[in-house]
C-alpha positions in Angstrom: 17.7 12.5 -34.8 15.4 12.3 -31.8 11.8 13.2 -31.4 10.7 16.1 -29.1 10.1 13.5 -26.4 13.7 12.3 -26.6 12.8 9.0 -28.0 14.7 7.6 -31.0 13.0 7.7 -34.3 12.7 4.9 -36.9 15.4 6.7 -38.9 17.8 6.6 -35.9 17.2 2.9 -35.5 17.8 2.3 -39.2 21.1 4.3 -39.0 22.2 2.0 -36.2 21.3 -1.1 -38.2 22.9 0.0 -41.5 26.6 -1.0 -40.8 25.5 -4.5 -39.8 23.1 -4.8 -42.7 25.8 -3.7 -45.2 28.4 -6.0 -43.6 26.2 -9.0 -43.9 25.0 -8.1 -47.4 28.5 -7.6 -48.6 29.6 -10.9 -47.1 26.7 -12.7 -48.9 27.2 -10.9 -52.3 31.0 -11.6 -52.2 30.5 -15.3 -51.4 32.0 -15.1 -47.9 28.7 -16.4 -46.6 27.6 -19.0 -49.2 24.1 -20.1 -49.9 22.8 -22.3 -47.1 24.9 -20.7 -44.4 23.1 -20.5 -41.1 22.8 -17.1 -39.5 22.0 -17.6 -35.8 20.9 -14.5 -34.0 22.9 -15.4 -30.9 26.2 -15.8 -32.7 25.7 -12.6 -34.8 24.6 -10.7 -31.7 27.9 -11.6 -30.0 30.0 -10.8 -33.0 28.5 -7.3 -33.6 28.0 -6.5 -30.0 24.3 -5.7 -30.3 21.0 -7.2 -29.0 19.3 -10.1 -30.7 16.4 -7.8 -31.4 18.7 -5.6 -33.5 20.1 -8.6 -35.3 16.5 -9.8 -36.0 15.6 -6.5 -37.6 18.7 -6.7 -39.9 17.8 -10.3 -40.8 14.3 -9.2 -41.7 15.6 -6.5 -44.0 17.8 -9.1 -45.8 14.9 -11.4 -46.1 12.8 -8.6 -47.6 15.3 -8.3 -50.5 15.4 -12.1 -50.9 19.1 -12.5 -49.8 18.2 -14.8 -46.9 15.3 -17.0 -45.8 13.6 -17.0 -42.4 11.7 -20.0 -41.1 10.5 -20.9 -37.5 12.1 -24.3 -37.7 15.4 -23.6 -39.5 16.0 -19.9 -38.5 17.9 -17.6 -40.8 19.9 -18.9 -43.7 21.6 -17.4 -46.8 19.1 -17.9 -49.6 19.7 -20.7 -52.2 17.8 -19.8 -55.3 16.1 -22.7 -57.0 17.0 -23.6 -60.6 14.0 -21.9 -62.2 14.5 -18.8 -60.0 18.1 -18.7 -61.0 17.3 -18.8 -64.7 14.5 -16.2 -64.1 16.9 -13.8 -62.4 19.3 -13.8 -65.4 16.4 -13.7 -67.9 15.0 -10.7 -66.1 18.4 -9.0 -66.1 18.7 -9.6 -69.8 15.3 -8.1 -70.5 15.8 -5.0 -68.4 19.4 -4.3 -69.2 19.0 -4.8 -73.0 15.8 -2.8 -73.2 17.6 0.1 -71.5 20.5 0.2 -73.9 18.9 2.8 -76.3 18.7 5.2 -73.3 22.3 4.4 -72.3 23.5 5.2 -75.8 21.5 8.4 -75.9 23.2 9.7 -72.7 26.6 8.2 -73.3 29.6 10.6 -72.8 33.4 10.0 -73.0 33.7 10.1 -69.2 31.3 7.2 -68.9 33.4 5.1 -71.2 36.5 6.0 -69.2 34.8 5.0 -66.0 33.7 1.6 -67.4 37.2 0.9 -68.8 38.6 1.7 -65.4 36.3 -0.8 -63.8 37.3 -3.5 -66.3 41.0 -2.8 -65.6 40.4 -3.2 -61.8 38.3 -6.3 -62.4 41.1 -7.9 -64.5 43.6 -7.1 -61.7 41.3 -8.7 -59.1 41.2 -11.9 -61.2 44.9 -11.9 -61.6 45.4 -11.5 -57.8 42.7 -14.2 -57.2 40.7 -11.7 -55.2 37.3 -13.2 -55.7 35.4 -10.7 -53.5 36.8 -7.8 -55.4 36.1 -9.5 -58.8 32.5 -10.0 -57.9 32.0 -6.5 -56.6 33.6 -4.9 -59.7 31.7 -7.1 -62.1 28.4 -6.0 -60.5 29.6 -2.4 -60.5 30.2 -2.6 -64.3 26.6 -3.5 -65.0 25.2 -1.1 -62.5 27.3 1.8 -63.9 26.4 0.9 -67.4 22.7 1.1 -66.8 23.1 4.2 -64.6 24.3 6.1 -67.7 20.7 6.2 -68.9 19.7 8.4 -65.9 16.8 6.0 -65.0 17.3 5.6 -61.3 14.4 3.2 -60.8 15.8 0.8 -63.3 19.3 1.2 -61.9 18.0 0.3 -58.5 16.3 -2.8 -59.9 19.5 -3.9 -61.6 21.5 -3.4 -58.4 19.1 -5.7 -56.5 19.2 -8.3 -59.3 23.1 -8.2 -59.4 23.0 -9.1 -55.7 20.7 -12.0 -56.3 22.8 -13.0 -59.3 25.7 -13.4 -57.0 23.7 -15.8 -54.9 23.0 -17.9 -58.0 26.7 -17.9 -59.0 27.7 -18.9 -55.4 25.2 -21.7 -55.4 25.8 -23.1 -58.9 29.0 -21.6 -60.3 32.3 -23.5 -60.7 34.7 -22.9 -57.8 36.8 -20.6 -60.0 33.8 -18.5 -61.2 33.9 -15.0 -59.9 31.6 -12.5 -61.5 31.5 -12.1 -65.3 34.0 -12.5 -68.1 36.2 -9.4 -68.4 36.6 -9.9 -72.1 32.8 -9.8 -72.5 32.8 -6.4 -70.7 35.6 -5.2 -73.0 33.5 -6.1 -76.0 30.5 -4.2 -74.6 32.6 -1.1 -74.1 33.9 -1.4 -77.7 30.3 -1.5 -79.0 29.3 1.4 -76.9 32.1 3.4 -78.5 30.8 2.4 -81.9 27.2 3.3 -81.0 26.1 0.0 -82.5 22.8 -0.7 -80.7 22.0 -4.0 -82.5 25.4 -5.5 -81.9 25.5 -4.2 -78.4 22.1 -5.7 -77.6 23.1 -9.1 -79.0 26.4 -9.0 -77.1 24.7 -8.3 -73.8 22.2 -11.1 -74.5 25.0 -13.5 -75.3 26.8 -12.4 -72.1 23.9 -13.5 -69.9 23.4 -16.7 -71.9 27.0 -17.6 -71.4 26.8 -17.1 -67.6 23.7 -19.3 -67.3 25.3 -22.0 -69.6 28.3 -22.1 -67.3 26.3 -22.8 -64.1 26.0 -26.3 -62.6 22.6 -26.7 -61.0 23.5 -28.6 -57.9 22.5 -27.4 -54.5 24.9 -26.3 -51.7 24.7 -27.8 -48.2 24.2 -26.0 -44.9 27.2 -24.4 -43.2 27.9 -22.4 -40.1 30.6 -19.8 -41.0 33.2 -18.3 -38.7 31.5 -15.1 -37.9 34.2 -13.8 -35.6 36.8 -14.0 -38.5 34.4 -12.5 -41.1 33.2 -9.6 -39.0 36.2 -8.7 -36.9 36.2 -5.0 -36.3 32.4 -4.6 -36.7 31.6 -5.2 -33.0 29.7 -2.2 -31.6 29.5 -0.6 -35.0 25.8 0.0 -34.6 25.9 1.2 -30.9 
């Protein structure tokens, strides 16, 4: 959309930025750009075929949702959550997601259970095929769809953001084989949803998050410069 003067509006500019923002966000969440990765404006500008100003706007958006850090001296880097921040992210998820379970059960319908079971099946297949990016994406989708059943869009949006930051934590501190959550934990949660057993469901979800945190190794990652040309092949000019 353009204004009456023919100038592009803020919405136009955001639409142009969106494919680049989503490409970078997905690469971070799916561990293709690990914590500590440098994100130089010049290299990204060349890969995406846009100006450094456009890249700078995208990086500022990513920084606003705490997926990257920006500093005058070190430039842009994929965020590396500190140990306390990492623990707080999962503690917050546990609080929010468990507190919302009564509303989830109140709105639960058979199609919801079928959709969650389908996600688990896809997640299991991703693990079997060693498709880490898909496993991470599907694990997050399970939690987001579970909370979305409640109809509380504000909370669902918060959980979505927290799942993205959780992925950073797992990338920074998880074992090399760790991709998302345990499928058998998700199976157990669906079984308890079917049984409408709120106390057991709440306990199982709490233990699920505790298990994830217990499996983390709190050692920091080093800085890296990824191969942007390989990662974002086909995206060049997407925002033009």
